[in-house]
Every structure is written in structure tokens, then in C-alpha cells.
N, C-alpha and C positions, 0 to 999 in steps of 0.2 A: 611518401617525402622519407630522409632518413637523419635519426640522429646520431652524431657520435660521440660516445661518451666516454671521456678520457680519464684513465684510469686513477683510481683513488689508493685516500687517507683513510681523508680527512674525516676523516675523518671520521687522515688523514687519519682515519687512517684512523679497537681502533680502533672498531679497531679491535686489537688484539684481545683483550680481554675485558670487554664492557659489561660479561655478567657477573654480578658477584657472588663472590664463592661463600661456602658455609665458612663461618668463624669454628675456631679450635679451641680448645679450651687453655692448651699450655704455647709456650714460644718456643720449645724444645728445652731438652734437658739441658742442666748447666752443663757445663766442661771445666773440668778442674786437669791440673795436674802441669807439667812442663809446657804442652805447647797451647795450652790456655793462658798461662801467665807471660810466653814469648808472645801472641798473639797480643796482649792488654796492652806490652811491652812498646809494640810498634804503633798500635792504634796512638798513644800518649804521644808523636812526634808525626802522626799522619800528617799533617796540614804542613809541616817541614819537609814530608820527604815527597810531598806533591809538588810542590814549587822548587824541588832540588832538580826533580825531572828535566833534562834541556826541552825548551821549547813551551814547557807548560806554565801558565798563570794564574794562580788563586784569586779568581775575584770576589769571593765571598765565601762563610759560610754562612749557615744559617740553622737554628736551631730544629728537631723534631724527636720526639722519645725512640729512644731504641735505638736510635743511629745517629752518623754523622755525617752532615749534608753538603757538599761543595759545589758552586757552581765555578769552572774555571775555564781557560782557551789554551788552546795548542796551536805552535805555528804548525804550519801544512804548506808543502808548497802546492802553488796556484798547478803544475802539470808537477805528476809525479816523475814524471820520463825524459823530465827536463826541468832539473831543479830550479835553475839558472833564470827562470821566466818568471822570479817570486816567488811571492809568500802571501799569507793572509791569515788572519785568526779566525779559529775553527772552537765554537761554545760546545760545551759538552760540560753535564753534571756527573756527581760520583755520588752514591745513596749509601755508606760505608756498614755495613753491618758487624763483620769482624775479618781479617786476614785470615782466618782459617776456616772462611766461609766460600762455596761459589761463588761465580760473579757471573752475573748477566749481563751483556750487552745487546743494549737496547737502542736501534737503531730507526728512526720511524718512515724515513724517508721524506722527511717534512722538516718544519723549524723546532727547536723550543720555544716556550712563550717568552716574551719580553723581560719577564723577571720569574724564572724558573724557580719553580716549587720542588719538595721531594713527593715523588710518587713510586710506583711499582708495576710492573708487569705479572701477567699471569703465572710464569715460571719462576721469578724472584722470591712471590707470596709462596710460593708452591716449595720452594728451597729452601725457604726461611735465607734468602744471596743476599749478595754486593748486588746492586746495579748501577751500571756505567751507559749514562742516556747521551748519543751522539746528536748534535744536527746536520744536515745535512747541506752538504756546500751550496752555495749561490742563494740561500734561502738568508732572511732578512738578521742580520748579526753575525751569518759568517759568508760572507761575500765579498770573492777577491776581487780585485780593483782592475777588471779586463774592459770596462766599457759595454763596447756594443759586441767583443767577443766569450761568446759561450760557450765555445769546444771544446775546453773541460769538465763543460756540466754532463757528465757521463757516468755508465757503471762502474767502468771499468776505476777510474778516478775516483771516485766515491768510496769503493771498498777499498783501495787505496787508503785512502784517508782512516779507517777504521780498520787496516791492519797498522797503519802507524800508531795508531790508540792504543791497541791491542798490546801492540810492542812497547809502547812505551809504559804501560800501566802490570804489564804480567809480573814483576817482580815484586810488585807490594799486594799483588793477590795472586800467588803461584799454584793455587787450587784449579778446579776445573771451571769452563768458561762455556755459556751456551749464550748463542745468536738467539733475538728473536725479535719479533715484526708483526703486525698487522697489518691487511690491506697492503697500501706502497709497502709500508715497513714489510711485511711478508716478504714480498717480492724483493728487498733489496735483503733479506735474510736468506735468500736463495740464489742471489747475487754474489755475495760474500762466500758462500759454502762453496760455487765454482770457482771462484778467483784466488782465494787464499783458502784450499781445504784444507790445510794443515793446524790451524787456528785454534779452533772451536771443537769441542769436548763433542758438542750438540746443537741442535737447532732446531727451532720452534717455530713455525712459520701457520700464521692465522690468516684465514680469510686471502689467500695472494694471488692473486691475477696473472694468468700465463697468455698473456697476449701473441702467440708466437706468430703471428700473421698466415694460419694453417687456409688456402684458398679453398671459401665455400663451406667454411665454419658458419652453424648459426645456432652454435650453446647458447650465446646470449639472448639472442631474439628467442628462442624457445623458453626461455623460464619465464621471459616477459608476456610471454602470448599463454605460458600454460600455470602459472602462478596463481592462486585462489580459484573461487566455481565461478562460472562463467559471468552469473550476473553481478559479480565483484568486478571482473574488468570493464564490462560494461560501463556501471557504476562511474569507471576512475576516466574512463575513455568520455564519458559524457559529458563532467565535468570538465574537461580538459576540451572540448568544445565549446562550453558552455561559455569558456573563461574566455577563448578567444572571440567570440560572438561579441561580448562587451567588453573589446579591447580598450574600444576611447575611454568609458568610465575606469577601468583597471589600471589602465596607461598613466589618467589622472592623478589617482589614488596612489599610483608608486610615486609618480615625481613629488607629488605633496609628502610623501614620506621620506623620501630622498633628502626633503629639503628639512625639514623636520629633526632629520639623524644627523644631518653633516654629510650626505651620500650625495657621490657623483658618476657622473657616467661619460666618459670624455672619450673623443673620439679613435683614444687608444686601447678602448676596450669595447665595450658593447657599445658606445656611442650615444645611446638613448634608451628613455625607462620605457619604450614600445620595444626594441628590440628585446631589452632584458625582460621583461615579460614572457614574451615568447619562447625565450630560454627555460623559465621557470616552468610555464604548461607543460612545453616538452620534454622536460627530464624527471618531471614527477613521477609518469609510473614507476620509473629504475627508482625515484628516490625513498616509493611508500612500500617497495618491498628491500628494500634495502635494509630498513629499520622497521618495519610495516611488518604487520602480523594479520592472519584471516578475522580476528575480532574487530580491525580498524575498517573492516570494509562499511560495518555502518554508521561512521561518521563521514560517508561522501558524500558530498553535498550535491544534490538533484538539479533538475531545471526551474523547482520554483525558488530555492536558495536567493536569498539578496546579494547583493555586491557584496556588503560587510562579509557576509559568511564564505563566497566562493574564497575573498581577501585571506582570510583569517585559516581555511583548510589549505589553500596554496603557501602560505607563510607556514603553515604549522611543520607540513610533510616535507616541504622543500628550501622554501629560507629565502624570503627578498631579499636580503642585507647580500647574499653570497653571489648575486650576480651586478655589485657595483665594482668601480676602481679601488676602493678601499679594500675587498676581499679578493678580487681577480688580482690584484698585481703581487699580493701575496704568494698565492700559488703560480703566478708567473714562469718560476724555473722547472715545475713540472710539468707546466704546458708544452715546455724547450723539450724537456726527456721525452714526453709524450709525441711530441711532433716529428723527433731525428733517430729514436733509435726503441721505446719502450713499445707503441702501437696502443691500440684501445680497439673497443667492440662498436659493432654497431648496430643498430636495433631501427625499425622499422615503426611509424605509426602509422599507416593508411586513412585512419581516422580523420587526420585533420589535414587531407590531402585539401587546398582549395583556400586553408585558413593562413599557411605560412607567407611570409614577405621576405623573409633573410635566406641567404646562403652566408654561413656562416664557418670562416676557415677558425682551424686552432690556434692558427697565425695570429688572429684575431684579438688572442688574449695572451699575447707576450708585448715586451715593450720595441716599438718602431725602431729603437733602437740597435735593437738586439739583430746582428748578421745569420740569416736562413743560410738552412743548412738541410740536404735533402735527405728522407726516411730512409734509416737504412736496417733492415732488421736482421741482422746478421749475429748480433748480440744475443737477442732474444732467444733466435734458433740455437743459437750457440749454450746458452743456459737451459733452455728446456730439455734437448738432449744430454747436456751431461749428468745433470740429476737425474732425469729417465734411468740412464745408464750408469754413475757413478756414486748418486747421494751417499753418504756414511751417518748415519745416526741423525736422520734427518725426520721432522715430522711433521706435516700438512694436516692443518684443523679449516674443513670449510662447514658454511653453512644449506644446508639442502636449499631455502629458498631464498638466498642471497644470488643477486643478479651479479655481482664481483667474482662469485664462488663455480659459476658456471663454466666457465674456462681455467681450469685447475693442472697444476702442478700432478705430474704422474710417477709412478718407482718402476722397477720393474725387478725381475727375480736376480737379476746380476745387482742391486743397491745391498747395502747390508745395514741390516737394524734400522732401516726407512720404513715410516707410514704413512696411507694418506686414509682420512678418518672423516666422517661427516656426523654434523649434527642434523637429526633428518628434517625436523622443523625450524632449524636455525637460521637466522637471517645474519647481517654481518656483524653482529656482535658473537660469533660462535667462540665457543672455550671450550678447554679441556675439561671445566667443570659441567658443563652441560652437557656431555655427549653423556652416549647412551653408558652402562653400570661397566658392561666387560671392556667399552671402548676407551671409557674413561682408564680402570683399571691398566691397560695395557699401555695409555700412553703415559700416564703419573708414575708407571714404574720402568719404563723409556726413557723418564725425563732422571730419575732418580738414578740408575741405572749410570748414564751420559754426566752427569753429575758427580760420580763416584761414593754416590750414597746407596745403602740395603734399599730392599724395597720395604713400602709401606708397609706391608703385612710382616714383617719380621717382628723379634718382641728381641726384650732384653736390650744386651749388648750391639745383636742383629738389628734393632729398628732402627729407622730415620727417625731425626728427627723432625716432632710434628712440625708441619707449616704456619708461617706466623698468620695470626689471627686477621680476619679479615678488617681492615682498616676504612673507614668511607672517607678518609681524607687523601691517605695513601694509592685507594686503590680503586678510585672515580675512573671513570673514563676520559681519556684522554680529547678535548672538544672539536678539536684540530684535526683528528680521525675521523670522529663522529659523521661528517660532511663527507660525501661522494662527490667529486669534484663533478660541475654542473654536464648540462650535454649539447652538443652541439648542430640545433637544427637545420634543417637544408641541407646536409650536406650528401651528394651522389651516393649510391652504395656502391 
């Protein structure tokens, strides 16, 4: 039997910068003179200048030490090619450090929290930069009123959204701009570089899958079969088998868990706790290696584990709440893109032969009202080819043990100042900070160069400002991007 794991995030993504970077002693040298004075003047009326941008609405300003933080909406056309089809309000946030600083455009590929708070991506912290965070179209809070027509939920329209926001804010932030994102957000950063290559001065994409639908490609399956020791892989497979053998008891526990927490399993999504349990079990090896390490193998429950011990382990590794209506409905826009243009990996689990009951299609995770469209790999293949030949000032960071990093973007000698780097034992939390020293220096110097700043090794007037100190509030990983999207058990290969 096969499981199709539909590309993430969440989580989503990211994510990009899940590993805390070391703190630095300084927040950067004081800036004096006419440029700094002019920047201070601009900062004083920043809220008014944001509100004066056509289509921009300031929803709220929230206090945060060392920054100004705004929650905004921006009017976007439902269809950038046909503006007369209507418009919608897209949510975004601005974390303002100073008009004289670089600006990072962070677009996760998912939604912002219901009540957005300030956060920083790794490039934002390393550059002591401003950050613009943009919610992806059709996610809750940025939904066009199109009913069941989701045809404009696609890569080209989403990157046009980013281009419009960049154009609107460029006058306020005239310095260098860097695009970033993790997981699906990393894909999004690559898409943006492809379709609007003149906007950004650099791109940093973390753990970005490149599902270019190559015939016979087994990279995803190979990483699941090779990660860890044979004993560890056998233990995970054994836990899967044991859980499905105890299907009745664990399903009853799942139903009670849902009642206790207000979760449901409607026919629009999983349909039953029994089917959701199967999805949890099938997806677990992927989830284990996405954020786990070799050290976590010791905690895998054996055949003598109690039902409670099995439940607790699967919940910690994969998360039972993810397969309920309440979570799957949030990610439905992603599933639509996976089904229509992004694609996804396939992984076989022969140990589960005879234990699986369901054949799940990605369309089971998309509301019935949404009109179906055939899968078209053209965009993904086009981006893959373009990045390989034409990428400019682009950095990809991958995790050596991360399943999503198995199928990755590549660059050739034809590209300009572009690099693909790997954290050897890294998972989906791979970051610049976690790279080996030589690669970390290469990546950091490239980022500074693209942002118009001198190398970190300079001194005196040629030295870059120190990165902003690590802040547990601003630099915590985004929970929406930490979770990989669930597997779809039972699909034929």
C-alpha cells in the first residue's frame, strides 16, 4: 500500500528558522547623522504613511520592544489577469525596525494566526531588518468570495499578490529586499523568484520541496527507508502494526478524545475516527523523521506497550488533533494546490499490507463545494527548470534527514551567486545557524551581500551591524509551519 504525503509547512511551515541562533551582545551600532535623522522622521508618521497607501488598511498597531508592529489588510484582485472579477482583503503584518534597514518579505504559504503577533524569520534577525509577513490567498482571513471556484488559488496569482504588496511598500522601505520562507513557504519563495525575478535582491528558501513530478523518482521513499538504524526503522514499523492491530480500542479512545475537545469527523473530511486513526498511523514514520532525531528512537513503544503508551507516542510524534475537521479545514487551500499543481511525494509501507481499510484521495481533504480541476504539473516543472538555469542570489538550505528535503531544488553553473547547502544531520528545522562553519559563513556573507551590507568579518566602518539578539518571543517557530501535512493512506503508486 502507498501513502501520498501532501507537501508542507506547517508546519507550515517553519519552518524556516526553527533552531534558535546564538545571542549577540549588541543590537548594532548606533546610526547618527542626516540619514538616521531622516529615518527617525519617517518613523514618526509611519502609521499615517501605511494608511495612505491605496488599498492598505491599518487594522491595529501592537507594542513590541525595539520595533513598531502593524496588522494590515491590502486590497487584491481575485484575478490579477482580470481585475474586474472582484477583489478581496489580504492580511499582512509589518515589523518595522527602521526605514534605513533591509526588509525581509516572509510568506509562509499558509495563513497568519487569527490574532497575529510579532515574529522574526532567521534572515530578519541576522540582518536586523524589517519584516513583511503575508498571508496566502484563500486561507482563513484572506478568502476571496468565489464560492466553489478556487481556480485563482494558484502559484501565479499568489506571487502576483506578493509583487503587489512589494510594490506598495517599496517607497516606505527603499533599501534591499530579501524573500524567505520555510517548507511550503520555501517553495513559495522560489516561485516568487521565478515569476517576479526583478523584485527581490536575494532569496533564502528553507527545506523547500521541489515536487517536479519526475517519472520514477524515489527520493522521498529512499530517505524514509534509510534514515536511522535498521533497529529504529523496525521499531517504528512495529508500532504502526501494533496500533492497527488495536484499531478498535484506539478508535474508541480517539472518539472520546474528539468529544472531550470539541473535534468532529464529518464526511467532508475524514468521515470517522477510524479513518483518521489510519491516517495518523500511516503518516507517523514521515512525521518522526521530519522533526525527530536518532536519539528519539529509544522512545518508540514496543509490542508490550499499553494502549495509553501507544496513544501518547503517536500523539506526540504525529498529533491526533491534526486529522479532525477543525484542522483539515484550515489546510484545505493547500490540499487544493497539491491536487492541482504542486504535486507530492509517494512512500510505500509494505509492513501495513492487509491492515489498511481505506483509499483516501486528496480531494477528500477539500470541501465538496470546491470544483475539481485536473492536476497540471506544468508550473512546478517550469519553476524547477528556471531555478536550475536562471536563479540569481538564491540560497536553499536543507536538512540531511528531513523527508521533505529529499526532493530539492538545484542550481547549475549558469546561475548567479546561488547555492544549495545541507545541515548534514538536520531535520525540517534546518537553518543557516545550524550549517557547518564554512557553509554558515558562505550563507551569511551571501545574505549580507544581497542585503547591501558588508561581510560579517569586516571591521570598523566596513563591518556589518551585529545581528539582533535572539529573542524567545520574536524568534520562536511558527506552530503552523512545524506540522507536516498528513499522509493519504492507500493511494496506488
